C-alpha angles and dihedrals in degrees: 000000000000122000094254092054091043091057092046090053087057092049092253118139105230118235129167092261094046093048090049093050093046091046088052092053093046093049099040110063089183096103091236128202121237089257092053091050089049093050094049098041095041088069090061098032109033092178093058108110130208088240090058091051095049093045093046092050090050090051091048092050095046089052096046096247094122138017122241112218121203095189098147134015092247104061142020110223128199130219123199090198108087095175119116106281142127131237134224125195120202110232092210106044097020094227117147120223133192116239125199115237107225097188136002118255116235110241123169109226098177109197095342123115111225113207100170138019126191125187111195122178130182127207139100127315118226095266094049093042089057088052090053092050094055 
């Protein structure tokens, strides 16, 4: 599915800016912050403002097109992959990685309605773990 159709399926009217931001999230698996997206896209689209990026990310999140990750208290990060997966942040380099969920955990939710689940782990990525072991 192309980006324009993806946005339409999430009830988002496609525009050049929205398509550029969604393409960025799909193609950059780095879980970027809004500021990182702005810095990278501003090189290609000098008229793109920070306000447009923030408003677009809010719209995407509200319509389920992207995930908002509150991994640390400093930055909100965004993930273009809305499939069921977990995240791990390296405590040394700060990078955020996707982790595959092998099986669902059993959690009793009683009469509650769960609309979102986030699993966030912290530890050392392979590169930083090797630094610790030397």
